[in-house]
Every structure is written in C-alpha cells, then in structure tokens.
N, C-alpha and C positions, 0 to 999 in steps of 0.2 A: 615518937609521936611528934616532937617538936620539929624534927627535920622534915617529916611528912607535911606539916603545916607550912613550912617555908617553901617546899616544892609546889604545894597547891597555890600559895600566894604568888609565886613567880609565874605559874601557868595562867592564873587569872589576870596578872598584870599584862602578859603578852597577849592574851585573848582580848582584854579591854583595849589595848592599843590597836589591834587589828580591827576591832569593831568601830573604834573611833575614826580610823582612817577611811572606813567605808561609809561613814555618815557624811552626807554633803553639808550639813550644818556645823560640822566640827572643823577646827583649824588644824587638826592633826593630819599630816601628809603621809602617804604610804612609805616614804623614806624614813620618817620618824618612827613609824610602827616597825619597820624592818630593823632599825637601829635598836629599838627596845628589845625585840625578839633575839637579835644577835647578842646583845649584852647579857640577857638572861641565860642564853645558852652557854656563853663563855663562863659565866659565874658557876654554872652546873658542871663545867669541865668538858664541854663538848666543843669540838673544832668547828667554829662558825666564822665564815669570812664575809666581809662586806666589800664588794667590788664596785668600781666606778662603772656605771652602765655604758659609758661611751668608750671604755678601754677595749683594746683589742684582745682576742682570745690568748695571744702570746703573753700580754701583760698580766692578764688574770692568772694564767698558769705560773708565771714567774712569782706573782704575789703568793700564790698557794705554796709553791716550792720553798719560798723564803721562810715559811712557818714550820717546815719539817726540820726537826733537830738533826745535827750532824751524826752520822753513824746509825740513823734509824733504819735505813734499808741495808741489810747485810748482803754481801756478795754470797750467793749460794754456791757452795762447793759440791761437785758431784759426789754422790755417796755410792755409786755403783760403777762397776767396771765391766766392759764387754769382754766376754771370754769366748775365744774361738774354739769351737768344738768339732769342726769338720776338717781338720787338718789331715791331709793324706800324705804320709811320708813314704809311700811306696811299699811298705812292709805288709805282709798278709794280716788279716784280722785275727784277733785273739780268740774269737768265738767261732765255733763250727755250727752254724745254723743250717737247718734244712732248706732246700730250695723252695721258693714260693709255689704254692699249689692249693688245690681244694681237697687234699687228703683228709683233713680233720673236720671238714665242714659238715654241718647237718643238712639233710635234705629238706626242701621246703615243705611246710605243713600243708596237709590237704585242705584245711579250712581256709587258708589264705587264697587258694585257687578258687574255691567256691564263692568266697566273699567278693572276689574281683568280678565274677560273673554276675553278681547282683549289685552292681554299683549304681542302680537307679534310685535307691533310697527306699524301696519297698522291702519289707521283711518277708522272709520265707515263712510259710505257715507253721513249721516246726519252731522257728525262733519266736513267732508271735505267742504261741501257747506257752513256751518256756518263760517268757517275760511276764505273761499274765499270771502264771503260777507263782512266780517269785514276788512280784510287787503288787499284783491285783489289777493291773491295767496294762494295756499294750501301747507301746510308743507309736 
C-alpha cells in the first residue's frame, strides 16, 4: 500500500512538471520537466537517458553504450550443428524400394469431375434439396 502511494506520488510529480512546462505563465522549462521525469524514472529503476539535444547521434549512442554494464551482452554460441544427410559414397542403397508409378493410386472420384463441370457457383437441383433437407434453407 505504501509503495503504491510512492509510485502514485512520483507519477503525479512527473505529470505536474509536464503540465507546468506547458503553461506559458510558468517559469518551468521543458528541459526542467524532462529532468524531473528522468530522475523519477531512474528512482524507479528504469533506464532513462538525458541527451544533449545538439549532440550527434554517435555521441548519443556512445553515452547510451557507456551505461551498459560489462558482460551484459553475451556472445551467443551456436547450439545446433548442420548434419549432412545426402552423402553419396557410391554404394547401393540399403533399401529395396519399388519403382515410382501409379500402381497403388486411387482413381479420381466421380463427384470431383461433376463438381468441376459446375464451377459457376450454382447448385444442381439435387444438391439444393439435399441442403434444404439438412439445414432448412438452400445456400
């Protein structure tokens, strides 16, 4: 409960600084509001950076890199090894497989041929009554 109150207070402090920076009658600058927000984020344990707006992208990247602890990025070691499976050493295969062909194939169904003839989207009258009997209406 108490930690929730501290989080809510920090959020209100940041929100108040942002609203004060938007008020033209206030002497709070946007940089001040940004500093308040960054300091509240740092207190909460979040990585927050304040960069010089005139700094180059390289300088900003170097500043961000300087905050990364050593050893944070681990070198990833490969966990898989490619295995060659199609080595042909010239010896005959161990398996005696039949020659490729259509010996065990099933003949095409007659309904497939008739459905190809009616590819216009209209149902045959027999199909229409069959659907009406099943679901009560025809598609």
